[in-house]
C-alpha positions as CSV (number, residue, x, y, z in Angstrom):
1,M,2.6,10.8,-0.5
2,D,1.1,10.7,3.0
3,E,-2.5,9.4,2.5
4,V,-3.2,11.3,-0.5
5,E,-6.4,9.3,-1.0
6,A,-8.1,9.2,2.3
7,A,-10.7,11.9,1.8
8,L,-11.7,10.2,-1.7
9,D,-14.7,8.5,-2.6
10,D,-15.0,5.3,-4.7
11,V,-14.8,6.7,-7.9
12,N,-12.0,9.5,-7.6
13,L,-9.9,6.7,-5.9
14,Q,-10.3,4.2,-8.8
15,R,-9.0,7.4,-10.9
16,L,-6.2,8.2,-8.6
17,L,-5.1,4.5,-8.6
18,G,-5.6,4.2,-12.6
19,L,-2.8,7.4,-12.5
20,F,-0.9,5.4,-10.1
21,E,-0.9,2.6,-12.4
22,E,0.2,4.8,-15.5
23,L,3.1,6.8,-13.4
24,R,4.7,3.3,-12.1
25,E,6.5,2.6,-16.0
26,Q,8.5,5.6,-15.3
27,S,8.5,6.6,-11.8
28,Q,9.0,5.0,-8.2
29,I,6.2,6.2,-6.0
30,I,6.2,5.9,-2.0
31,I,2.5,6.1,-0.6
32,I,1.4,6.0,3.1
33,T,-2.0,4.4,2.9
34,H,-4.2,2.5,5.5
35,Q,-6.6,1.6,2.3
36,K,-6.7,-1.8,0.9
37,P,-7.5,-1.0,-2.7
38,T,-4.2,1.4,-2.9
39,M,-2.1,-1.5,-1.1
40,E,-3.3,-3.8,-3.9
41,V,-2.0,-1.9,-6.5
42,A,1.4,-1.8,-5.1
43,D,4.4,-3.6,-6.0
44,A,5.7,-3.9,-2.5
45,L,4.2,-3.1,1.0
46,Y,6.5,-1.8,3.9
47,G,5.3,-1.8,7.3
48,V,7.2,-0.1,10.3
49,T,6.2,-0.6,13.5
50,M,7.7,0.1,17.0
51,R,8.1,-2.8,19.6
52,D,7.6,-2.7,23.4
53,D,11.4,-2.1,23.8
54,G,11.4,0.8,21.6
55,I,13.2,-0.8,18.9
56,T,11.6,-0.4,15.2
57,T,10.8,-3.3,13.1
58,V,10.3,-3.0,9.3
59,I,8.6,-5.7,7.5
60,S,8.2,-6.0,3.6
61,Q,5.9,-8.2,1.2
62,R,6.1,-8.2,-2.7
63,M,2.4,-7.6,-3.9
64,R,2.5,-8.1,-7.7
65,G,-0.5,-10.1,-8.2
66,Q,-1.6,-10.7,-4.5
67,R,-4.9,-9.4,-2.7
68,V,-4.0,-8.1,0.9
69,D,-6.9,-10.0,2.1
70,Q,-4.8,-13.3,0.9
71,L,-1.8,-12.0,3.0
72,V,-3.4,-11.2,6.1
73,G,-5.4,-14.6,5.8
74,S,-2.3,-16.7,5.4
75,S,-0.3,-14.9,8.5
76,R,-3.0,-16.2,10.9
């Protein structure tokens, strides 16, 4: 799903995240997002970026029980 929650208000975002929590037990869900609350319910995050030399770089981070703020702060 590509930024499926981008236009949602906080109430509906929380409802959608609750649905993701239910579905995770029997499904694998791949979501493209820029929103921290969505990242924080993920089991893992993957980031894809292109370097100046044109080579794509993929990074990953296990998330269960971690907050996005903590990860960003630890990398500085």
